[in-house]
DOLOTI-683547 format. One record per atom (N, C-alpha, C): residue number from 1; x, y, z; residue in three letters; atom name. Coordinates in Angstrom, 3 decimals. Example, Ala and Ser with C-alpha at 12.3 -4.5 7.8 and 13.67 -1.06 7.14 Angstrom:
<rs>
1,13.190,-5.690,7.800,ALA,N
1,12.300,-4.500,7.800,ALA,CA
1,13.200,-3.300,7.800,ALA,C
2,12.850,-2.250,7.080,SER,N
2,13.670,-1.060,7.140,SER,CA
2,12.900,0.030,7.870,SER,C
</rs>
This chain:
<rs>
1,16.308,58.650,-39.562,SER,N
1,15.167,57.946,-39.918,SER,CA
1,15.439,56.611,-40.541,SER,C
2,14.318,55.742,-40.666,LYS,N
2,14.560,54.507,-41.220,LYS,CA
2,14.859,54.611,-42.755,LYS,C
3,14.219,55.640,-43.460,THR,N
3,14.564,55.850,-44.825,THR,CA
3,15.990,56.262,-45.043,THR,C
4,16.486,57.266,-44.118,ALA,N
4,17.946,57.591,-44.314,ALA,CA
4,18.930,56.440,-44.203,ALA,C
5,18.581,55.420,-43.349,ILE,N
5,19.510,54.352,-43.106,ILE,CA
5,19.442,53.400,-44.292,ILE,C
6,18.208,53.326,-44.892,GLU,N
6,17.933,52.487,-46.169,GLU,CA
6,18.648,53.045,-47.260,GLU,C
7,18.656,54.296,-47.380,ASN,N
7,19.436,55.096,-48.490,ASN,CA
7,20.961,54.874,-48.349,ASN,C
8,21.459,54.971,-47.184,ILE,N
8,22.910,54.692,-46.934,ILE,CA
8,23.266,53.308,-47.324,ILE,C
9,22.552,52.262,-47.039,ILE,N
9,22.823,50.853,-47.419,ILE,CA
9,22.757,50.857,-48.932,ILE,C
10,21.848,51.532,-49.543,LYS,N
10,21.802,51.343,-51.064,LYS,CA
10,22.877,52.029,-51.811,LYS,C
11,23.555,52.998,-51.138,LEU,N
11,24.820,53.651,-51.795,LEU,CA
11,25.990,52.868,-51.709,LEU,C
12,26.054,51.798,-50.954,SER,N
12,27.059,50.971,-50.791,SER,CA
12,27.043,49.658,-51.441,SER,C
13,28.136,49.142,-52.016,GLU,N
13,28.041,47.772,-52.601,GLU,CA
13,28.042,46.661,-51.514,GLU,C
14,28.339,47.031,-50.365,HIS,N
14,28.308,46.100,-49.182,HIS,CA
14,27.740,46.689,-47.957,HIS,C
15,27.534,45.978,-47.002,LYS,N
15,27.216,46.544,-45.672,LYS,CA
15,28.120,47.609,-45.168,LYS,C
16,27.805,48.864,-45.041,PRO,N
16,28.497,49.919,-44.651,PRO,CA
16,29.105,49.649,-43.284,PRO,C
17,30.324,50.114,-43.053,GLU,N
17,31.034,49.876,-41.851,GLU,CA
17,31.714,51.262,-41.297,GLU,C
18,31.255,51.639,-40.150,PHE,N
18,31.792,52.775,-39.496,PHE,CA
18,32.631,52.534,-38.349,PHE,C
19,33.861,53.028,-38.265,ILE,N
19,34.660,52.803,-36.992,ILE,CA
19,34.808,54.337,-36.564,ILE,C
20,34.283,54.701,-35.420,ILE,N
20,34.191,56.081,-34.944,ILE,CA
20,34.967,56.178,-33.792,ILE,C
21,35.906,57.147,-33.771,PHE,N
21,36.879,57.378,-32.577,PHE,CA
21,36.154,58.637,-31.793,PHE,C
22,35.994,58.349,-30.457,ALA,N
22,35.422,59.212,-29.580,ALA,CA
22,36.504,60.129,-28.976,ALA,C
23,36.140,61.469,-28.876,ASP,N
23,37.249,62.312,-28.177,ASP,CA
23,36.881,62.508,-26.702,ASP,C
24,37.748,63.257,-26.098,THR,N
24,37.497,63.440,-24.618,THR,CA
24,36.215,64.127,-24.390,THR,C
25,35.718,65.035,-24.974,ASN,N
25,34.529,65.763,-24.674,ASN,CA
25,33.368,64.880,-24.794,ASN,C
26,33.379,64.044,-25.844,PHE,N
26,32.140,63.114,-25.995,PHE,CA
26,32.264,62.075,-24.825,PHE,C
27,33.474,61.626,-24.349,ILE,N
27,33.611,60.680,-23.258,ILE,CA
27,33.032,61.404,-21.974,ILE,C
28,33.468,62.657,-21.712,LEU,N
28,32.937,63.225,-20.644,LEU,CA
28,31.424,63.458,-20.512,LEU,C
29,30.921,63.739,-21.814,SER,N
29,29.604,63.950,-21.941,SER,CA
29,28.801,62.573,-21.721,SER,C
30,29.166,61.600,-22.423,LEU,N
30,28.489,60.216,-22.250,LEU,CA
30,28.571,59.813,-20.774,LEU,C
31,29.609,59.936,-20.134,LEU,N
31,29.771,59.438,-18.595,LEU,CA
31,29.115,60.538,-17.771,LEU,C
32,28.688,61.706,-18.212,GLY,N
32,28.131,62.584,-17.351,GLY,CA
32,29.060,63.325,-16.459,GLY,C
33,30.337,63.429,-16.757,LEU,N
33,31.294,63.994,-15.851,LEU,CA
33,31.624,65.494,-16.044,LEU,C
34,30.801,66.169,-16.916,HIS,N
34,30.917,67.725,-16.917,HIS,CA
34,29.567,68.254,-17.360,HIS,C
35,29.331,69.492,-16.968,GLU,N
35,28.181,70.251,-17.280,GLU,CA
35,28.301,70.654,-18.742,GLU,C
36,27.419,70.324,-19.621,SER,N
36,27.526,70.540,-20.991,SER,CA
36,26.254,70.299,-21.614,SER,C
37,25.742,71.227,-22.586,PRO,N
37,24.569,71.009,-23.311,PRO,CA
37,24.649,69.889,-24.201,PRO,C
38,25.836,69.310,-24.410,LEU,N
38,26.056,68.112,-25.361,LEU,CA
38,25.940,66.917,-24.590,LEU,C
39,25.732,66.891,-23.269,ASN,N
39,25.582,65.535,-22.571,ASN,CA
39,24.423,64.722,-23.180,ASN,C
40,23.329,65.352,-23.244,GLU,N
40,22.002,64.743,-23.716,GLU,CA
40,22.363,64.246,-25.238,GLU,C
41,23.015,65.111,-26.092,THR,N
41,23.273,64.749,-27.370,THR,CA
41,24.129,63.422,-27.557,THR,C
42,25.222,63.410,-26.572,ALA,N
42,26.047,62.288,-26.572,ALA,CA
42,25.397,60.882,-26.300,ALA,C
43,24.398,61.080,-25.323,VAL,N
43,23.483,59.873,-24.927,VAL,CA
43,22.703,59.560,-26.295,VAL,C
44,22.112,60.409,-26.857,HIS,N
44,21.152,60.258,-27.923,HIS,CA
44,22.004,59.593,-29.228,HIS,C
45,23.327,60.174,-29.448,VAL,N
45,24.183,59.583,-30.455,VAL,CA
45,24.476,58.163,-30.182,VAL,C
46,24.759,57.772,-28.938,LYS,N
46,25.075,56.509,-28.457,LYS,CA
46,23.794,55.458,-28.749,LYS,C
47,22.538,55.911,-28.355,LYS,N
47,21.316,55.263,-28.517,LYS,CA
47,21.212,54.972,-30.169,LYS,C
48,21.365,56.075,-30.890,LEU,N
48,21.379,55.864,-32.438,LEU,CA
48,22.200,54.875,-32.996,LEU,C
49,23.494,54.848,-32.497,LEU,N
49,24.422,53.968,-32.972,LEU,CA
49,24.025,52.431,-32.646,LEU,C
50,23.489,52.286,-31.389,ASP,N
50,23.044,51.001,-30.868,ASP,CA
50,21.821,50.512,-31.834,ASP,C
51,21.056,51.519,-32.100,LYS,N
51,19.812,51.248,-32.963,LYS,CA
51,20.234,50.764,-34.461,LYS,C
52,21.075,51.489,-35.180,ILE,N
52,21.519,51.223,-36.400,ILE,CA
52,22.397,50.125,-36.753,ILE,C
53,22.909,49.694,-35.551,SER,N
53,23.897,48.595,-35.610,SER,CA
53,23.283,47.269,-36.202,SER,C
54,21.968,47.189,-36.254,ARG,N
54,21.369,45.881,-36.784,ARG,CA
54,21.510,46.012,-38.246,ARG,C
55,21.710,47.124,-38.944,THR,N
55,21.598,47.204,-40.234,THR,CA
55,23.011,47.760,-40.892,THR,C
56,23.796,48.363,-40.075,ILE,N
56,25.130,48.954,-40.462,ILE,CA
56,26.035,48.576,-39.478,ILE,C
57,27.233,48.115,-39.865,ASN,N
57,28.414,47.682,-38.888,ASN,CA
57,28.853,49.060,-38.405,ASN,C
58,28.700,49.409,-37.094,VAL,N
58,29.107,50.699,-36.548,VAL,CA
58,29.750,50.353,-35.034,VAL,C
59,30.918,50.881,-34.783,LYS,N
59,31.601,50.561,-33.546,LYS,CA
59,32.246,51.874,-33.024,LYS,C
60,32.127,52.251,-31.905,LEU,N
60,32.776,53.325,-31.086,LEU,CA
60,34.089,52.794,-30.530,LEU,C
61,35.157,53.533,-30.728,TYR,N
61,36.442,53.233,-30.192,TYR,CA
61,37.099,54.511,-29.539,TYR,C
62,38.024,54.329,-28.746,VAL,N
62,38.841,55.258,-28.040,VAL,CA
62,40.301,54.987,-28.331,VAL,C
63,41.164,55.962,-28.671,SER,N
63,42.476,55.668,-28.946,SER,CA
63,43.207,55.904,-27.525,SER,C
64,44.492,55.247,-27.467,PRO,N
64,45.329,55.367,-26.268,PRO,CA
64,45.602,56.851,-25.858,PRO,C
65,45.790,57.703,-26.864,ILE,N
65,46.092,59.066,-26.584,ILE,CA
65,44.940,59.850,-25.864,ILE,C
66,43.585,59.428,-26.350,THR,N
66,42.445,59.973,-25.835,THR,CA
66,42.212,59.545,-24.311,THR,C
67,42.526,58.267,-24.121,ILE,N
67,42.580,57.730,-22.714,ILE,CA
67,43.347,58.477,-21.886,ILE,C
68,44.569,58.782,-22.382,THR,N
68,45.587,59.562,-21.566,THR,CA
68,45.088,60.980,-21.230,THR,C
69,44.608,61.568,-22.392,GLU,N
69,44.165,63.062,-22.264,GLU,CA
69,42.878,63.100,-21.374,GLU,C
70,41.963,62.062,-21.408,THR,N
70,40.730,62.148,-20.491,THR,CA
70,41.266,61.992,-18.912,THR,C
71,42.162,61.093,-18.754,ARG,N
71,42.650,60.800,-17.455,ARG,CA
71,43.420,61.997,-16.893,ARG,C
72,44.122,62.662,-17.765,SER,N
72,44.882,63.871,-17.392,SER,CA
72,43.895,65.046,-16.923,SER,C
73,42.839,65.217,-17.706,VAL,N
73,41.896,66.169,-17.314,VAL,CA
73,41.203,65.879,-15.878,VAL,C
74,40.795,64.681,-15.820,LEU,N
74,40.350,64.333,-14.512,LEU,CA
74,41.247,64.350,-13.365,LEU,C
75,42.513,63.896,-13.610,ARG,N
75,43.532,63.978,-12.528,ARG,CA
75,43.896,65.496,-12.083,ARG,C
76,43.872,66.361,-13.077,ALA,N
76,44.063,67.753,-12.806,ALA,CA
76,43.106,68.329,-11.837,ALA,C
77,41.879,67.983,-12.313,ILE,N
77,40.839,68.480,-11.355,ILE,CA
77,40.737,67.832,-9.956,ILE,C
78,41.013,66.636,-9.967,SER,N
78,41.113,65.927,-8.709,SER,CA
78,42.306,66.405,-7.790,SER,C
79,43.485,66.586,-8.446,ASN,N
79,44.568,67.331,-7.707,ASN,CA
79,44.300,68.643,-7.144,ASN,C
80,43.642,69.552,-8.100,GLU,N
80,43.370,70.900,-7.702,GLU,CA
80,42.506,70.970,-6.443,GLU,C
81,41.563,70.004,-6.243,PHE,N
81,40.669,70.247,-5.278,PHE,CA
81,40.903,68.934,-4.262,PHE,C
82,42.176,68.457,-4.180,ARG,N
82,42.532,67.282,-3.349,ARG,CA
82,42.047,67.398,-1.861,ARG,C
83,42.223,68.611,-1.313,ASP,N
83,41.958,68.727,0.258,ASP,CA
83,40.538,69.063,0.471,ASP,C
84,39.688,69.263,-0.577,LEU,N
84,38.427,69.754,-0.395,LEU,CA
84,37.442,68.530,-0.114,LEU,C
85,36.761,68.757,1.121,ARG,N
85,35.671,67.692,1.429,ARG,CA
85,34.385,68.445,1.120,ARG,C
86,33.617,68.123,0.221,VAL,N
86,32.455,68.840,-0.079,VAL,CA
86,31.142,68.191,0.623,VAL,C
87,30.500,68.932,1.352,SER,N
87,29.256,68.588,2.059,SER,CA
87,28.016,69.001,1.220,SER,C
88,26.876,68.405,1.486,PRO,N
88,25.697,68.862,0.853,PRO,CA
88,25.379,70.242,0.890,PRO,C
89,25.562,70.965,2.006,ASN,N
89,25.430,72.382,2.072,ASN,CA
89,26.410,73.163,1.297,ASN,C
90,27.736,72.770,1.331,MET,N
90,28.701,73.372,0.542,MET,CA
90,28.248,73.303,-0.974,MET,C
91,27.974,72.062,-1.352,ALA,N
91,27.754,71.870,-2.641,ALA,CA
91,26.548,72.650,-3.183,ALA,C
92,25.489,72.834,-2.425,GLU,N
92,24.396,73.506,-2.783,GLU,CA
92,24.661,74.966,-3.016,GLU,C
93,25.453,75.501,-1.987,ALA,N
93,25.737,76.902,-2.005,ALA,CA
93,26.843,77.202,-3.305,ALA,C
94,27.706,76.343,-3.577,SER,N
94,28.582,76.510,-4.671,SER,CA
94,27.957,76.535,-5.991,SER,C
95,26.799,75.565,-6.178,LEU,N
95,26.026,75.521,-7.352,LEU,CA
95,25.262,76.820,-7.478,LEU,C
96,24.680,77.252,-6.451,LYS,N
96,23.918,78.506,-6.519,LYS,CA
96,24.742,79.791,-6.878,LYS,C
97,25.999,79.699,-6.490,ALA,N
97,26.907,80.813,-6.678,ALA,CA
97,27.637,80.598,-8.072,ALA,C
98,27.381,79.568,-8.625,GLY,N
98,28.125,79.178,-9.949,GLY,CA
98,29.627,79.121,-9.906,GLY,C
99,30.015,78.477,-8.805,ILE,N
99,31.487,78.299,-8.502,ILE,CA
99,31.932,77.062,-9.169,ILE,C
100,33.142,77.162,-9.745,GLY,N
100,33.815,75.878,-10.264,GLY,CA
100,33.421,75.784,-11.899,GLY,C
101,34.416,74.962,-12.478,ASP,N
101,34.163,74.642,-13.820,ASP,CA
101,33.223,73.578,-14.083,ASP,C
102,33.053,73.171,-15.382,SER,N
102,31.879,72.279,-15.621,SER,CA
102,32.252,70.837,-15.092,SER,C
103,33.453,70.456,-14.795,ILE,N
103,33.542,69.089,-14.234,ILE,CA
103,33.441,69.084,-12.743,ILE,C
104,33.942,70.124,-11.954,ILE,N
104,33.970,69.999,-10.531,ILE,CA
104,32.429,70.226,-10.167,ILE,C
105,31.668,70.957,-10.980,ARG,N
105,30.226,71.259,-10.649,ARG,CA
105,29.499,69.845,-10.619,ARG,C
106,29.872,68.913,-11.386,LYS,N
106,29.253,67.641,-11.373,LYS,CA
106,29.385,66.874,-10.119,LYS,C
107,30.640,67.146,-9.477,LEU,N
107,30.775,66.603,-8.190,LEU,CA
107,29.950,67.351,-7.155,LEU,C
108,29.779,68.675,-7.328,PHE,N
108,28.799,69.209,-6.417,PHE,CA
108,27.396,68.796,-6.594,PHE,C
109,26.985,68.594,-7.853,GLU,N
109,25.687,67.874,-8.070,GLU,CA
109,25.516,66.619,-7.399,GLU,C
110,26.570,65.723,-7.491,GLU,N
110,26.571,64.355,-7.035,GLU,CA
110,26.348,64.348,-5.382,GLU,C
111,27.098,65.317,-4.821,VAL,N
111,27.068,65.475,-3.369,VAL,CA
111,25.732,66.036,-2.935,VAL,C
112,25.204,66.899,-3.530,LYS,N
112,23.763,67.624,-3.340,LYS,CA
112,22.927,66.482,-3.424,LYS,C
113,22.759,65.661,-4.504,ASN,N
113,21.758,64.746,-4.823,ASN,CA
113,22.008,63.381,-3.851,ASN,C
114,23.078,63.092,-3.519,SER,N
114,23.210,62.013,-2.664,SER,CA
114,23.166,62.187,-1.204,SER,C
115,23.444,63.484,-0.855,GLY,N
115,23.296,64.004,0.616,GLY,CA
115,24.561,63.498,1.396,GLY,C
116,25.636,62.940,0.800,THR,N
116,26.810,62.529,1.447,THR,CA
116,28.080,63.479,1.119,THR,C
117,28.922,63.397,2.081,ILE,N
117,30.181,64.193,1.937,ILE,CA
117,31.222,63.332,1.100,ILE,C
118,31.736,64.011,0.033,LEU,N
118,32.662,63.462,-0.896,LEU,CA
118,33.859,64.310,-1.015,LEU,C
119,35.060,63.684,-1.473,THR,N
119,36.163,64.424,-1.891,THR,CA
119,36.345,64.228,-3.415,THR,C
120,37.128,65.203,-3.903,ALA,N
120,37.380,65.151,-5.370,ALA,CA
120,37.944,63.762,-5.694,ALA,C
121,38.939,63.209,-4.898,GLY,N
121,39.670,62.128,-5.161,GLY,CA
121,38.806,60.940,-5.209,GLY,C
122,37.974,60.948,-4.221,ALA,N
122,37.035,59.723,-4.075,ALA,CA
122,36.050,59.613,-5.239,ALA,C
123,35.688,60.825,-5.651,TYR,N
123,34.655,60.730,-6.743,TYR,CA
123,35.278,60.419,-8.106,TYR,C
124,36.525,61.051,-8.460,PHE,N
124,37.073,60.803,-9.728,PHE,CA
124,38.148,59.690,-9.907,PHE,C
125,38.498,59.126,-8.714,SER,N
125,39.478,58.024,-8.690,SER,CA
125,39.045,56.873,-9.502,SER,C
126,37.806,56.305,-9.541,PRO,N
126,37.369,55.119,-10.175,PRO,CA
126,37.528,55.478,-11.833,PRO,C
127,37.296,56.703,-12.135,TYR,N
127,37.306,56.991,-13.605,TYR,CA
127,38.655,57.236,-14.160,TYR,C
128,39.576,57.537,-13.208,ILE,N
128,40.952,57.760,-13.596,ILE,CA
128,41.536,56.321,-13.732,ILE,C
129,41.348,55.539,-12.791,SER,N
129,42.098,54.285,-12.506,SER,CA
129,41.395,53.083,-13.555,SER,C
130,40.025,53.249,-13.696,ASP,N
130,39.314,52.080,-14.436,ASP,CA
130,38.608,52.738,-15.639,ASP,C
131,39.089,53.732,-16.196,LEU,N
131,38.530,54.400,-17.429,LEU,CA
131,38.295,53.357,-18.607,LEU,C
132,39.273,52.487,-18.893,GLY,N
132,39.081,51.635,-19.915,GLY,CA
132,37.905,50.612,-19.741,GLY,C
133,37.797,50.089,-18.619,PRO,N
133,36.559,49.147,-18.348,PRO,CA
133,35.258,49.919,-18.248,PRO,C
134,35.275,51.100,-17.741,ILE,N
134,34.212,51.942,-17.645,ILE,CA
134,33.602,52.254,-19.186,ILE,C
135,34.483,52.523,-20.056,LEU,N
135,34.143,52.898,-21.359,LEU,CA
135,33.716,51.771,-22.123,LEU,C
136,34.275,50.562,-21.895,LYS,N
136,33.851,49.279,-22.526,LYS,CA
136,32.468,48.977,-22.046,LYS,C
137,32.079,49.231,-20.677,ASN,N
137,30.678,48.983,-20.230,ASN,CA
137,29.790,49.911,-20.892,ASN,C
138,30.317,50.995,-21.542,ASN,N
138,29.391,52.003,-22.091,ASN,CA
138,29.505,51.858,-23.696,ASN,C
139,30.124,50.786,-24.115,GLY,N
139,29.987,50.570,-25.581,GLY,CA
139,31.195,51.155,-26.375,GLY,C
140,32.179,51.568,-25.649,ILE,N
140,33.470,52.199,-26.312,ILE,CA
140,34.703,51.271,-26.040,ILE,C
141,35.138,50.762,-27.008,ASP,N
141,36.277,49.767,-26.914,ASP,CA
141,37.692,50.614,-27.123,ASP,C
142,38.741,50.141,-26.557,LEU,N
142,40.083,50.596,-26.835,LEU,CA
142,40.581,50.200,-28.167,LEU,C
143,40.862,51.187,-29.012,PHE,N
143,41.539,50.742,-30.377,PHE,CA
143,43.178,50.738,-30.057,PHE,C
144,43.384,49.549,-29.750,ASN,N
144,44.959,49.472,-29.100,ASN,CA
144,46.047,49.377,-30.287,ASN,C
145,46.119,50.464,-30.883,ASP,N
145,47.217,50.734,-31.890,ASP,CA
145,48.116,51.842,-31.461,ASP,C
146,49.294,51.305,-30.826,ARG,N
146,50.278,52.258,-30.275,ARG,CA
146,50.989,53.156,-31.288,ARG,C
147,50.827,52.821,-32.574,GLY,N
147,51.339,53.764,-33.545,GLY,CA
147,50.985,55.137,-33.630,GLY,C
148,49.835,55.446,-33.001,ILE,N
148,49.281,56.738,-32.901,ILE,CA
148,50.241,57.620,-31.970,ILE,C
149,50.864,57.001,-31.041,ASN,N
149,51.601,57.717,-30.176,ASN,CA
149,52.773,58.530,-30.835,ASN,C
150,53.197,58.028,-32.063,SER,N
150,54.316,58.719,-32.730,SER,CA
150,53.890,59.874,-33.529,SER,C
151,52.500,59.980,-33.683,TYR,N
151,52.139,61.011,-34.604,TYR,CA
151,52.573,62.506,-34.305,TYR,C
152,52.630,62.766,-32.895,GLU,N
152,52.966,64.208,-32.657,GLU,CA
152,54.361,64.540,-33.060,GLU,C
153,55.275,63.513,-33.468,GLU,N
153,56.515,63.808,-33.970,GLU,CA
153,56.550,63.972,-35.554,GLU,C
154,55.457,63.570,-36.087,ASN,N
154,55.216,63.674,-37.582,ASN,CA
154,55.409,65.191,-37.995,ASN,C
155,56.176,65.467,-38.957,GLN,N
155,56.346,66.694,-39.407,GLN,CA
155,55.066,67.575,-39.777,GLN,C
156,54.193,66.713,-40.540,GLU,N
156,52.876,67.242,-40.966,GLU,CA
156,51.953,67.712,-39.836,GLU,C
157,52.124,66.902,-38.770,VAL,N
157,51.264,67.127,-37.533,VAL,CA
157,51.843,68.441,-36.810,VAL,C
158,53.228,68.447,-36.749,LYS,N
158,53.726,69.616,-36.093,LYS,CA
158,53.361,70.994,-36.948,LYS,C
159,53.390,70.883,-38.259,SER,N
159,53.053,72.024,-39.086,SER,CA
159,51.655,72.373,-38.918,SER,C
160,50.714,71.500,-38.791,ASP,N
160,49.337,71.762,-38.550,ASP,CA
160,49.051,72.290,-37.163,ASP,C
161,49.739,71.892,-36.178,ILE,N
161,49.641,72.458,-34.734,ILE,CA
161,50.087,73.891,-34.834,ILE,C
162,51.160,74.107,-35.390,LYS,N
162,51.829,75.428,-35.529,LYS,CA
162,50.732,76.409,-36.180,LYS,C
163,50.191,75.875,-37.298,ASN,N
163,49.212,76.721,-38.085,ASN,CA
163,48.037,77.094,-37.191,ASN,C
164,47.577,75.995,-36.542,GLU,N
164,46.394,76.198,-35.637,GLU,CA
164,46.530,77.169,-34.371,GLU,C
165,47.795,77.084,-33.953,ILE,N
165,48.063,78.009,-32.789,ILE,CA
165,48.070,79.513,-33.325,ILE,C
166,48.691,79.721,-34.515,SER,N
166,48.728,81.031,-35.270,SER,CA
166,47.202,81.553,-35.528,SER,C
167,46.421,80.603,-35.988,TYR,N
167,45.129,80.926,-36.283,TYR,CA
167,44.251,81.238,-35.077,TYR,C
168,44.322,80.438,-33.955,GLU,N
168,43.593,80.779,-32.783,GLU,CA
168,44.036,82.025,-32.097,GLU,C
169,45.380,82.217,-32.090,SER,N
169,45.848,83.479,-31.336,SER,CA
169,45.315,84.743,-32.036,SER,C
170,45.163,84.633,-33.260,LYS,N
170,44.532,85.789,-34.053,LYS,CA
170,43.050,85.875,-33.844,LYS,C
171,42.398,84.742,-33.787,ARG,N
171,40.969,84.722,-33.851,ARG,CA
171,40.483,85.182,-32.348,ARG,C
172,41.245,84.731,-31.424,TYR,N
172,40.930,85.131,-30.008,TYR,CA
172,41.679,86.269,-29.380,TYR,C
173,42.571,86.757,-30.325,ALA,N
173,43.367,88.010,-29.731,ALA,CA
173,44.020,87.775,-28.377,ALA,C
174,44.664,86.615,-28.279,GLY,N
174,45.254,86.365,-26.917,GLY,CA
174,45.553,84.882,-26.929,GLY,C
175,45.545,84.140,-25.672,PRO,N
175,45.774,82.722,-25.484,PRO,CA
175,44.842,81.869,-26.379,PRO,C
176,45.396,80.860,-27.072,THR,N
176,44.565,80.027,-27.911,THR,CA
176,43.544,79.388,-26.924,THR,C
177,42.459,78.929,-27.719,LEU,N
177,41.336,78.319,-27.133,LEU,CA
177,41.797,77.048,-26.499,LEU,C
178,42.612,76.213,-27.213,LYS,N
178,43.137,74.917,-26.858,LYS,CA
178,44.573,75.014,-26.334,LYS,C
179,44.981,74.247,-25.397,THR,N
179,46.437,74.131,-25.050,THR,CA
179,47.129,73.424,-26.105,THR,C
180,48.451,73.507,-26.027,VAL,N
180,49.291,72.903,-27.142,VAL,CA
180,49.132,71.281,-26.934,VAL,C
181,48.915,70.839,-25.776,GLU,N
181,48.647,69.344,-25.503,GLU,CA
181,47.350,68.934,-26.137,GLU,C
182,46.386,69.834,-25.996,GLN,N
182,45.032,69.485,-26.786,GLN,CA
182,45.222,69.408,-28.163,GLN,C
183,45.788,70.425,-28.529,LEU,N
183,46.109,70.371,-30.058,LEU,CA
183,46.859,69.355,-30.580,LEU,C
184,47.991,68.760,-29.904,LYS,N
184,48.694,67.707,-30.381,LYS,CA
184,47.827,66.457,-30.331,LYS,C
185,46.916,66.367,-29.223,HIS,N
185,45.945,65.173,-29.342,HIS,CA
185,45.050,65.259,-30.467,HIS,C
186,44.334,66.448,-30.745,ASP,N
186,43.333,66.461,-31.704,ASP,CA
186,43.974,66.352,-33.224,ASP,C
187,45.063,67.004,-33.486,THR,N
187,45.847,66.858,-34.486,THR,CA
187,46.253,65.482,-34.974,THR,C
188,46.899,64.807,-33.915,SER,N
188,47.468,63.476,-34.085,SER,CA
188,46.365,62.477,-34.415,SER,C
189,45.250,62.629,-33.643,LEU,N
189,43.971,61.846,-33.893,LEU,CA
189,43.465,61.925,-35.304,LEU,C
190,43.449,63.243,-35.756,TRP,N
190,42.853,63.571,-37.101,TRP,CA
190,43.716,62.809,-38.211,TRP,C
191,44.934,63.018,-38.107,HIS,N
191,45.858,62.312,-39.079,HIS,CA
191,45.972,60.892,-38.932,HIS,C
192,45.739,60.325,-37.782,PHE,N
192,45.725,58.863,-37.568,PHE,CA
192,44.500,58.351,-38.349,PHE,C
193,43.337,58.866,-38.142,VAL,N
193,42.191,58.438,-38.674,VAL,CA
193,42.221,58.571,-40.195,VAL,C
194,42.735,59.745,-40.659,SER,N
194,42.868,60.041,-42.111,SER,CA
194,43.760,58.958,-42.857,SER,C
195,44.869,58.639,-42.253,ASP,N
195,45.716,57.585,-42.632,ASP,CA
195,45.188,56.211,-42.736,ASP,C
196,44.139,56.085,-41.912,LYS,N
196,43.448,54.679,-42.003,LYS,CA
196,42.692,54.484,-43.134,LYS,C
197,42.265,55.502,-43.783,ARG,N
197,41.209,55.512,-44.961,ARG,CA
197,42.085,55.117,-46.228,ARG,C
198,41.320,54.458,-46.960,ASP,N
198,41.752,54.254,-48.411,ASP,CA
198,41.430,55.544,-49.242,ASP,C
199,42.569,56.236,-49.706,PRO,N
199,42.436,57.581,-50.401,PRO,CA
199,41.413,57.629,-51.483,PRO,C
200,41.188,56.401,-52.159,THR,N
200,40.377,56.174,-53.239,THR,CA
200,38.922,55.987,-52.873,THR,C
201,38.712,55.729,-51.498,SER,N
201,37.280,55.216,-51.093,SER,CA
201,36.363,56.603,-51.109,SER,C
202,35.008,56.226,-51.365,SER,N
202,33.941,57.059,-51.317,SER,CA
202,33.739,57.459,-49.896,SER,C
203,32.853,58.498,-49.631,THR,N
203,32.590,58.899,-48.171,THR,CA
203,31.883,57.729,-47.449,THR,C
204,31.013,56.989,-48.213,ILE,N
204,30.246,55.989,-47.561,ILE,CA
204,31.202,54.859,-47.263,ILE,C
205,32.344,54.729,-47.906,ASP,N
205,33.196,53.526,-47.725,ASP,CA
205,34.617,53.949,-47.077,ASP,C
206,34.493,55.209,-46.483,ALA,N
206,35.678,55.793,-45.789,ALA,CA
206,36.105,54.902,-44.518,ALA,C
207,35.081,54.316,-43.829,LYS,N
207,35.094,53.555,-42.753,LYS,CA
207,35.551,54.135,-41.387,LYS,C
208,36.723,54.858,-41.351,PHE,N
208,37.124,55.466,-40.218,PHE,CA
208,36.803,56.929,-40.085,PHE,C
209,36.289,57.304,-38.928,TRP,N
209,35.714,58.713,-38.660,TRP,CA
209,36.138,59.074,-37.158,TRP,C
</rs>
């Protein structure tokens, strides 16, 4: 609300600045590339950030490791269904039967709505090869700091990943909810953002999120 924004500004000695790093799930939701109840939420968040940018310095960024992870997710789906040519009838039947994960089902929806035959490669290829420009057109810039690539070798990051694997294996009584690669990404990004902050700053002045 307008009142909440005004109160945030009052709490700071200067115009608040927020640098927010988008993760893979947010990107997939914003671009509508997977079935998720958070798709609409991501769009609303983006609209909110655009709205408050007049009174608060706020910017969405994506890190190089998130670009890599998002491409890997889309490339894996594209390769898995490389030889599949999806017709409108096939897409409609697959959607009714609940076949496929949240990403491939978006391809089925696209084929059903457009009435044209598509392959996974043709559908996902632009997002894989031109993800950076596509995100920029959607208001997310690349935070081109390659220093984040070294974080997965950081001992503290390795320790956190090990602890998370142990925690998830106990919680889910089997395979962890996330893969090791996903945990590397999430933990590296968390530490990267945390290290960007001034440890003495207040929440309103933390800047990096």
